[in-house]
C-alpha distance (Angstrom), angle and dihedral (degrees) to the residues before:
residue distance angle dihedral
M1 . . .
I2 3.78 . .
K3 3.81 91.8 .
K4 3.83 91.3 57.6
E5 3.79 91.7 52.5
A6 3.79 91.6 47.9
S7 3.81 92.1 48.8
N8 3.81 91.5 51.1
V9 3.80 90.3 50.1
A10 3.81 88.9 51.2
R11 3.83 90.0 48.9
M12 3.80 90.8 51.1
R13 3.83 90.2 50.5
R14 3.81 90.4 50.9
H15 3.80 89.8 48.7
E16 3.81 92.1 51.5
R17 3.82 89.6 49.9
I18 3.81 91.1 50.6
R19 3.81 93.6 45.8
K20 3.82 92.6 56.1
T21 3.80 89.3 74.9
L22 3.81 102.9 22.7
K23 3.81 116.5 85.9
G24 3.78 129.9 168.0
T25 3.78 116.5 -140.5
N26 3.78 133.0 -173.0
S27 3.81 91.7 -99.7
V28 3.83 95.6 40.4
P29 3.82 110.9 23.7
R30 3.80 125.6 -168.8
L31 3.82 121.7 -102.6
N32 3.81 105.8 -146.8
V33 3.82 123.1 -166.6
F34 3.81 127.9 -159.6
R35 3.75 122.8 179.0
S36 3.76 129.8 -170.9
N37 3.78 127.2 -176.8
S38 3.79 93.2 -90.9
N39 3.83 105.7 24.5
I40 3.79 144.4 28.4
F41 3.79 127.7 -142.4
A42 3.82 132.3 -166.1
Q43 3.80 131.8 -173.6
V44 3.78 134.6 -178.0
I45 3.80 106.4 -143.1
D46 3.81 135.2 -169.7
D47 3.82 102.0 -150.0
E48 3.81 94.3 -171.0
K49 3.80 91.4 64.3
G50 3.81 95.9 25.1
V51 3.80 91.8 -125.8
T52 3.79 132.7 137.9
L53 3.80 106.5 -132.5
V54 3.82 100.1 -176.0
S55 3.79 133.8 2.4
S56 3.76 138.3 -178.4
S57 3.78 135.4 174.5
S58 3.75 141.8 172.6
L59 3.81 87.1 -109.9
S60 3.79 94.4 55.0
L61 3.81 90.0 47.7
K62 3.83 89.5 48.9
L63 3.79 92.1 -132.4
K64 3.78 116.0 -179.0
N65 3.79 91.7 -133.0
G66 3.78 114.8 16.4
G67 3.78 93.5 167.1
N68 3.78 96.5 79.0
V69 3.80 137.7 73.7
E70 3.82 93.9 -98.2
G71 3.81 90.4 54.8
A72 3.80 90.7 49.7
M73 3.80 90.3 51.3
E74 3.81 90.6 52.9
V75 3.81 91.0 50.6
G76 3.83 91.4 49.3
K77 3.79 91.4 49.5
D78 3.81 92.6 47.9
L79 3.80 91.8 47.6
A80 3.81 92.4 50.8
L81 3.81 91.5 50.2
K82 3.81 91.3 49.7
C83 3.81 89.5 49.5
K84 3.82 90.0 53.1
T85 3.80 90.6 56.0
K86 3.84 89.5 51.2
K87 3.83 90.1 46.2
I88 3.81 93.3 -116.9
K89 3.80 109.3 148.8
K90 3.80 105.8 158.4
V91 3.81 128.0 46.3
T92 3.79 138.4 164.0
F93 3.80 113.8 -120.7
D94 3.81 118.2 -125.2
R95 3.78 108.5 -172.3
G96 3.80 91.0 -169.2
G97 3.78 95.6 -125.6
Y98 3.80 92.8 -58.4
L99 3.77 121.3 127.2
Y100 3.80 114.0 -99.5
H101 3.79 98.9 -111.0
G102 3.76 139.0 82.5
R103 3.78 115.0 16.1
V104 3.81 95.8 0.2
R105 3.80 91.3 53.0
A106 3.82 92.1 45.0
L107 3.81 91.2 52.9
A108 3.81 91.9 48.4
E109 3.80 94.6 47.5
A110 3.81 92.6 46.9
A111 3.81 90.2 50.9
R112 3.82 90.5 49.7
A113 3.80 92.2 47.5
N114 3.80 90.1 54.0
G115 3.79 97.0 52.4
L116 3.82 110.4 -79.3
D117 3.79 115.3 130.0
F118 3.81 120.0 -145.3
């Protein structure tokens, strides 16, 4: 129990360190990823205006199991398709302090495969 709390604190510190240099603009918004044990969430954010432009999650897609790699791939694909409709082609990737493997990597690769550039 204590280890989980400590690892989340470490993740939040990593995220703060990343966010010092990472900014989403109107022309190149930020793709933010959050993962919980059972779901994964992604948002495309314009930090200058403080507005979420596009979002997708395993909950909104009503996936049976959003806590696995296949669920993350579906969320990445859905997010990329929504970005195409809003004419967003290029984003900066904010992994949210998580390591770039597993579900985070699957979401990123699915988004790239469906037309997002980062």
